[in-house]
C-alpha positions in Angstrom: -84.7 33.6 -14.4 -81.3 32.7 -15.8 -81.3 30.1 -18.5 -79.0 27.1 -18.7 -77.2 28.3 -21.8 -76.4 31.6 -20.0 -75.1 29.7 -17.0 -73.0 27.5 -19.3 -71.6 30.5 -21.1 -70.7 32.1 -17.8 -69.0 29.0 -16.5 -66.7 28.6 -19.5 -66.0 32.2 -20.4 -62.3 32.5 -19.7 -62.3 36.2 -19.0 -65.1 36.0 -16.4 -64.1 33.3 -14.0 -66.6 33.3 -11.1 -65.4 33.6 -7.5 -65.7 30.7 -5.0 -69.0 32.1 -3.7 -70.3 32.6 -7.2 -69.4 29.0 -8.2 -71.4 27.7 -5.2 -74.5 29.8 -6.2 -74.0 28.8 -9.9 -73.8 25.1 -9.0 -77.1 25.4 -7.1 -78.8 27.3 -10.0 -77.7 24.6 -12.5 -79.0 21.8 -10.2 -82.4 23.5 -9.8 -82.8 24.5 -13.5 -81.6 21.3 -15.0 -82.6 18.1 -13.2 -80.2 16.2 -15.6 -77.3 18.0 -13.8 -78.1 16.1 -10.6 -76.0 13.0 -9.9 -77.5 9.6 -9.4 -76.7 9.9 -5.7 -78.4 13.3 -5.5 -81.5 12.0 -7.3 -81.7 9.1 -4.9 -81.3 11.4 -1.9 -84.1 13.7 -3.2 -86.4 10.7 -3.9 -85.8 9.3 -0.4 -86.4 12.7 1.1 -89.7 13.1 -0.7 -90.8 9.6 0.5 -89.7 10.7 4.0 -92.1 13.6 3.8 -95.0 11.2 3.3 -93.9 8.9 6.1 -93.5 11.8 8.5 -97.0 13.0 7.6 -98.5 9.6 8.4 -97.5 9.6 12.1 -93.8 9.3 12.3 -92.7 12.9 13.0 -89.2 11.8 13.9 -88.4 11.1 10.3 -89.3 14.7 9.3 -85.7 15.7 9.8 -84.6 13.3 7.1 -85.9 15.3 4.2 -84.5 18.5 5.8 -81.0 17.1 5.9 -81.0 15.4 2.5 -82.4 18.5 0.7 -80.0 20.8 2.6 -77.1 18.6 1.5 -78.1 18.9 -2.2 -79.3 22.5 -2.4 -78.0 24.2 0.8 -79.8 24.8 4.1 -81.6 28.0 3.1 -82.4 27.3 -0.6 -83.7 23.9 0.2 -86.6 25.4 2.2 -88.0 26.8 -1.0 -87.8 23.5 -2.7 -89.4 21.6 0.2 -92.3 23.9 1.2 -94.6 23.2 -1.8 -93.8 19.5 -1.4 -94.9 19.7 2.2 -98.2 21.2 1.2 -98.7 18.2 -1.1 -97.9 16.0 1.8 -100.4 17.8 4.1 -103.2 17.5 1.5 -102.5 13.7 1.2 -102.4 13.4 5.0 -105.8 15.2 5.3 -107.3 12.8 2.8 -106.3 9.8 4.8 -106.4 11.1 8.4 -108.1 14.5 8.5 -111.4 13.4 9.9 -109.7 12.5 13.2 -108.5 16.0 13.9 -109.1 17.6 17.4 -109.9 21.2 16.5 -109.5 22.5 20.0 -105.8 21.7 19.9 -105.4 23.2 16.5 -106.9 26.5 17.7 -104.8 26.4 20.9 -101.4 25.9 19.1 -102.0 28.0 15.9 -101.7 31.6 17.3 -98.2 31.3 18.9 -97.1 29.3 15.9 -98.0 32.1 13.5 -96.0 34.5 15.6 -93.0 32.2 15.5 -93.4 32.0 11.7 -93.2 35.8 11.4 -90.1 36.0 13.6 -88.5 33.3 11.5 -89.4 35.1 8.3 -87.6 38.2 9.6 -84.5 36.2 10.7 -84.2 34.3 7.4 -83.6 37.5 5.4 -80.7 38.5 7.6 -78.7 35.2 7.9 -75.9 34.1 5.6 -75.7 30.5 4.3 -73.1 29.2 6.7 -74.8 30.7 9.8 -78.2 29.4 8.7 -76.8 25.9 8.2 -75.3 25.9 11.7 -78.6 27.3 13.1 -80.6 24.5 11.4 -78.2 22.0 12.8 -78.7 23.3 16.4 -82.5 23.4 15.9 -82.5 19.8 14.8 -80.2 18.7 17.6 -82.3 20.5 20.2 -85.5 18.8 18.8 -83.8 15.5 18.9 -82.8 15.9 22.5 -86.4 16.9 23.4 -87.8 13.9 21.7 -85.3 11.6 23.5 -86.2 13.1 26.8 -89.9 12.6 26.0 -89.4 9.0 25.2 -87.4 8.1 28.3 -89.1 10.4 30.9 -92.7 11.0 29.8 -93.8 11.6 33.4 -91.8 14.9 33.5 -94.5 16.5 31.4 -97.5 15.2 33.4 -98.4 18.5 35.1 -97.3 20.9 32.3 -99.1 20.2 29.0 -102.4 21.8 29.8 -101.0 25.1 31.0 -101.2 28.0 28.5 -97.5 28.9 28.6 -96.6 25.4 27.4 -98.7 25.8 24.3 -97.3 29.3 23.7 -93.6 28.2 24.1 -93.9 25.1 21.9 -96.0 27.0 19.4 -93.3 29.8 19.1 -90.6 27.1 18.7 -92.7 25.3 16.1 -93.2 28.5 14.1 -89.6 29.4 14.1 -88.5 25.9 13.1 -91.1 25.4 10.4 -90.2 28.8 8.8 -86.5 28.4 9.0 -86.0 24.7 8.5 -89.3 23.0 7.7 -88.6 20.8 10.7 -91.3 21.5 13.2 -92.9 18.1 13.2 -91.2 16.8 16.3 -92.1 19.9 18.3 -95.8 19.6 17.4 -95.7 15.9 18.1 -94.2 16.5 21.5 -97.0 18.9 22.4 -99.8 16.6 21.1 -98.2 13.6 22.9 -98.0 15.6 26.1 -101.7 16.4 26.0 -102.4 12.6 25.5 -104.0 12.6 22.1 -104.5 9.1 20.7 -102.5 8.0 17.7 -104.9 8.6 14.9 -106.2 11.9 16.5 -102.6 13.1 16.7 -102.0 12.4 13.0 -105.2 14.1 11.9 -104.6 17.2 14.1 -101.1 17.5 12.8 -102.2 17.3 9.2 -104.6 20.2 9.5 -102.3 22.3 11.6 -99.4 22.0 9.1 -101.6 22.6 6.1 -102.7 25.9 7.5 -99.1 26.9 8.5 -97.5 25.8 5.2 -100.1 27.6 3.1 -99.5 30.8 5.1 -95.7 30.4 4.6 -96.0 30.2 0.8 -96.3 34.0 0.2 -93.5 34.7 2.7 -91.2 32.3 0.9 -92.1 33.8 -2.4 -91.2 37.2 -1.0 -87.8 36.0 0.2 -87.1 34.6 -3.3 -86.9 31.0 -2.0 -89.8 29.7 -4.2 -89.4 30.1 -8.0 -90.6 28.3 -11.1 -87.4 26.3 -11.0 -87.8 25.1 -7.4 -91.4 24.2 -8.2 -90.2 22.1 -11.1 -87.8 20.2 -8.8 -90.6 19.6 -6.3 -93.0 18.4 -9.0 -90.4 15.9 -10.3 -90.2 14.2 -6.9 -93.7 14.8 -5.5 -94.9 11.4 -6.7 -92.9 9.8 -3.9 -94.9 11.6 -1.2 -98.2 9.7 -1.4 -96.1 6.5 -1.7 -94.5 7.4 1.6 -97.8 8.1 3.2 -99.2 4.7 2.2 -96.0 3.1 3.6 -96.3 5.1 6.8 -99.9 4.2 7.3 -99.0 0.6 7.0 -96.1 1.0 9.5 -98.0 3.0 12.1 -100.4 0.1 12.5 -97.8 -2.7 12.7 -94.5 -1.2 14.1 -93.8 0.1 17.5 -93.6 3.9 17.0 -91.4 4.3 20.0 -88.7 2.0 18.6 -89.1 3.4 15.1 -88.7 7.0 16.3 -85.8 6.0 18.5 -83.8 4.7 15.5 -84.7 7.8 13.5 -83.7 10.1 16.3 -80.2 8.5 16.4 -79.7 9.2 12.7 -81.1 12.7 12.8 -78.9 13.6 15.7 -75.8 12.5 13.7 -77.0 14.5 10.8 -77.5 17.6 13.0 -73.9 17.3 14.2 -72.8 17.2 10.7 -74.7 20.3 9.7 -73.2 22.1 12.7 -69.7 21.0 11.5 -68.6 18.9 14.4 -67.5 16.1 12.0 
């Protein structure tokens, strides 16, 4: 791991001016290695994103795209996945503590195999994509998930005859695996499936918590192998992880008192705008 003094020397050495691509990588390395190099705005974005992880784990999957967008803005789309993954494991553990006893294990077993296949496909793709292409791909994934969620909100009867067929679980499981490996943003896909099979609110939250704990734990060695998780990224995650249980407590309070349909609708609007920004349309 390159130390901060080495990076500082590299930046200011007149006879070794880094290229534009090197400066981008160097800037990311400094931000990860030295939290003091983060601006106040970036620190606020990371704290909000960490709290968003907690809220998303407490029954508001539409907000799961918030931390993806905020962390991608600070660290880049691909590198941010390594920062986020250990934080998501923390969120999963907290969610299991509060909601895990309500899990419906039949649905976990049904969705898990195709999701694991999707993770392996995503693992292979990540090592072959450059930063710009990956950012655009994440944007399209988020946009597609947003559209699916909107359709589900407005036309729930479209899925009445489909959810209990095997191909439906396989299709959404593959999509969830790809998305969780490449963008840590599979929450809306899993929520769509569990809503379609008519799980009650608390059972949906508990089932999601156990499913994502298994998936995220399995993703850890893959992300280590890709070089996305390092001691430096773990340090960044640890610095902001305290906001995760606070987000879960807030989400638990909200899920009992606020209309989830309205709450997710507002979040979907913002995540759709963020997806278009990642794609580069504005």
